[in-house]
C-alpha positions in Angstrom: 116.3 112.3 75.5 115.7 115.6 73.9 115.5 118.6 76.2 113.1 120.8 74.3 109.6 120.2 73.2 108.5 121.2 69.7 106.4 124.3 69.7 103.2 122.9 68.1 103.2 119.6 70.0 100.6 118.6 72.5 102.5 118.8 75.8 101.6 116.4 78.6 103.0 116.8 82.1 103.4 114.6 85.1 105.0 115.6 88.4 105.9 113.2 91.2 108.2 110.4 92.3 108.9 107.8 89.6 107.6 104.8 91.5 105.1 102.0 91.1 102.3 103.7 93.0 102.4 106.7 90.5 101.9 104.3 87.5 103.7 106.4 85.0 104.1 103.3 82.9 100.3 103.6 82.0 100.9 107.2 81.0 103.8 106.2 78.7 101.6 103.5 77.1 98.8 106.1 76.6 101.3 108.5 74.9 102.5 105.6 72.7 98.9 105.2 71.4 98.6 108.9 70.7 101.8 108.9 68.7 100.7 105.8 66.8 97.7 107.8 65.8 100.0 110.6 64.5 99.3 113.0 67.3 102.4 115.1 68.0 102.6 114.5 71.7 105.4 115.1 74.2 105.5 113.9 77.8 107.5 115.8 80.5 108.2 114.0 83.7 109.2 116.2 86.7 110.7 114.1 89.4 112.9 111.2 90.0 112.7 107.8 91.6 113.4 104.1 91.5 111.5 103.5 88.3 113.3 106.1 86.2 115.5 103.7 84.3 112.5 101.3 83.8 110.4 104.1 82.3 113.3 105.2 80.0 113.6 101.6 78.9 109.8 101.3 78.3 109.9 104.5 76.1 112.8 103.1 74.2 111.1 99.7 73.8 108.0 101.5 72.3 110.3 103.7 70.1 109.0 106.9 71.6 112.0 108.0 73.7 112.4 111.2 71.7 108.9 112.2 72.9 109.6 111.6 76.6 111.6 114.1 78.7 112.8 113.5 82.2 113.5 116.8 83.9 114.2 115.5 87.5 113.2 118.4 89.7 114.7 121.1 87.5 111.4 122.8 86.7 109.1 124.7 89.0 105.3 124.1 89.1 104.7 127.4 87.3 107.2 126.6 84.6 105.5 123.2 84.1 102.0 124.9 84.0 103.3 127.3 81.3 104.6 124.5 79.1 101.9 121.9 79.4 98.5 121.6 77.8 97.4 119.0 80.4 98.7 117.4 83.6 98.2 113.7 84.3 98.0 112.2 87.8 98.0 108.5 87.0 98.7 107.1 90.5 96.9 104.5 92.6 97.4 106.6 95.8 97.1 110.2 96.8 100.2 112.2 96.0 100.9 115.8 95.4 97.4 117.2 96.1 98.9 120.7 96.3 100.1 120.5 92.8 96.8 119.2 91.6 94.9 122.1 93.3 97.4 124.6 91.8 97.0 123.1 88.3 93.2 123.5 88.6 93.6 127.1 89.9 96.0 127.8 87.0 93.2 126.4 84.7 95.4 123.6 83.4 93.2 120.6 82.4 93.9 117.6 84.6 93.5 113.9 83.9 93.5 112.0 87.2 92.6 108.6 88.5 89.3 108.0 90.2 90.6 107.9 93.7 88.7 109.6 96.5 90.9 112.7 96.9 90.8 113.4 93.1 87.0 113.0 92.9 86.6 115.9 95.4 88.8 118.2 93.4 88.1 117.5 89.7 84.8 118.3 88.0 84.8 115.6 85.4 84.5 117.2 82.0 85.0 120.8 83.3 88.4 121.0 85.1 89.6 117.7 83.7 88.7 114.0 83.4 88.7 111.2 85.9 89.9 107.8 84.7 90.1 104.4 86.4 93.5 103.4 87.8 95.7 101.2 85.6 93.9 101.7 82.2 96.2 103.4 79.7 93.5 103.3 77.1 91.2 105.5 79.3 94.1 108.0 79.8 94.6 108.0 76.0 90.9 108.6 75.4 90.9 111.6 77.7 94.2 112.9 76.2 92.6 112.6 72.7 89.6 114.6 73.8 91.8 117.4 75.1 94.1 117.3 72.1 91.2 117.5 69.7 90.2 121.0 71.1 91.0 123.8 68.8 94.5 125.2 69.4 93.2 128.5 70.5 91.0 126.8 73.1 93.9 124.7 74.3 96.0 127.8 74.8 93.1 129.3 76.8 93.2 126.2 79.0 89.5 125.4 78.4 88.0 122.0 78.0 85.6 121.8 75.0 83.9 118.8 73.5 
């Protein structure tokens, strides 16, 4: 896996344990669809867990491994915010609410699943997008909307559609 993202790519971040409840597999599937549509996307995972090897294998199976970066816990939240255009919280359960709150405060657009705790924090269409759990195509659609923003708007961390 490459260690550095290309400067002009659309950078997607995910932070948390790599485990079934976090559903990072749906995120990899969504990124695969973006790349198939010739969107220059990179996905950074911060964290580790029992599904790490499975996720690496999935990225290899989809032939997108060079676009997926596993950083373990070697990056601070601030470093992640500075690198990413969007953070995705794809889990079925509540995890890392502090990171979600900090991302919103830092004005990073967020895509998160429609679980109760996310609904209270995210203004759909303003601070991010809410998507149903387990639907990579909905994550992909939200990512496409954010990626389609003009680069200067992306760098300003605004959502525009």
